[in-house]
Legacy VTK file of the C-alpha trace (Angstrom):
# vtk DataFile Version 3.0
C-alpha trace
ASCII
DATASET POLYDATA
POINTS 103 float
0.030 0.005 0.017
1.420 3.530 -0.868
2.248 5.821 1.784
-0.068 8.387 0.533
-2.955 5.896 0.446
-2.327 4.882 4.256
-2.021 8.590 5.177
-5.366 9.233 3.623
-6.877 6.333 5.341
-5.516 7.262 8.666
-6.951 10.812 8.126
-10.327 9.508 7.235
-10.425 7.221 10.333
-9.353 9.849 12.535
-12.017 12.125 11.101
-14.691 9.440 11.812
-13.350 8.632 15.289
-13.103 12.505 16.456
-16.781 13.196 15.055
-17.987 10.033 16.703
-16.525 11.104 20.122
-17.739 14.547 19.815
-21.194 13.007 19.134
-21.129 10.679 22.128
-19.393 12.683 24.813
-20.259 16.320 24.070
-23.793 15.931 22.416
-24.665 12.790 24.095
-26.018 11.713 20.482
-29.006 13.998 20.992
-30.231 16.803 18.561
-29.819 20.054 20.103
-32.249 22.271 17.927
-35.872 21.763 17.223
-35.010 21.298 13.600
-32.803 18.598 14.149
-35.717 16.879 16.235
-37.628 17.455 13.138
-35.095 15.830 11.037
-34.599 12.872 13.294
-38.316 12.263 13.678
-38.755 12.130 10.012
-35.755 9.895 9.563
-37.245 7.409 12.030
-40.624 7.436 10.156
-38.675 7.029 6.909
-36.524 4.125 8.525
-39.613 2.055 9.221
-40.740 2.431 5.703
-43.297 5.232 5.867
-43.719 8.735 4.819
-45.923 9.917 7.714
-47.518 8.446 10.788
-50.875 8.982 11.982
-51.471 12.138 14.090
-51.365 10.893 17.867
-54.271 12.213 19.966
-54.758 14.592 21.734
-52.952 16.647 19.116
-51.830 19.424 21.490
-50.384 17.063 23.773
-47.939 15.728 21.335
-47.134 19.224 19.653
-43.734 19.737 18.552
-42.239 22.639 16.684
-41.368 21.905 12.893
-43.903 19.035 12.693
-46.951 19.315 10.695
-50.194 17.395 11.477
-52.477 17.565 8.456
-55.562 15.501 7.639
-54.570 13.005 10.334
-51.069 12.635 9.169
-47.860 13.772 10.873
-44.608 14.577 9.422
-41.727 17.041 9.496
-42.203 20.285 7.511
-38.648 20.132 5.942
-37.655 18.627 2.568
-37.165 14.766 2.691
-33.416 14.891 1.542
-31.606 14.894 4.942
-34.023 12.793 6.846
-33.635 10.135 3.991
-29.849 10.079 4.523
-30.340 9.960 8.356
-32.747 6.924 7.902
-30.186 4.750 7.003
-28.620 5.194 10.594
-32.131 5.362 12.095
-32.667 2.015 10.589
-29.953 0.760 12.913
-30.872 2.917 15.882
-27.632 4.978 15.171
-28.512 7.948 13.161
-25.462 9.621 14.797
-23.113 7.542 12.567
-24.432 9.338 9.350
-22.538 12.365 10.423
-19.539 10.482 11.353
-19.403 8.806 8.022
-19.933 11.976 6.024
-17.197 13.813 7.931
LINES 1 104
103 0 1 2 3 4 5 6 7 8 9 10 11 12 13 14 15 16 17 18 19 20 21 22 23 24 25 26 27 28 29 30 31 32 33 34 35 36 37 38 39 40 41 42 43 44 45 46 47 48 49 50 51 52 53 54 55 56 57 58 59 60 61 62 63 64 65 66 67 68 69 70 71 72 73 74 75 76 77 78 79 80 81 82 83 84 85 86 87 88 89 90 91 92 93 94 95 96 97 98 99 100 101 102
């Protein structure tokens, strides 16, 4: 294996591990902002093979910013791109790993 290839691989692994440690130790693998909750919520819905879920009742008890309840359907208000990417990790109950891999 070439030295430059080995160096590149080491840098990639270092970036992955650093991102993983920050996610685990600093952020405790939890979203910090409301829009992050909406992304994760929608990713979990996508991971189970759905586009939306039925709106839980009573609606006011389950209110959350950036989630929409319309005609008995509940979903995130953002475009589905990032939640679909996160769904790959959410399917294995590890959505945090997506950021680590993309680092």
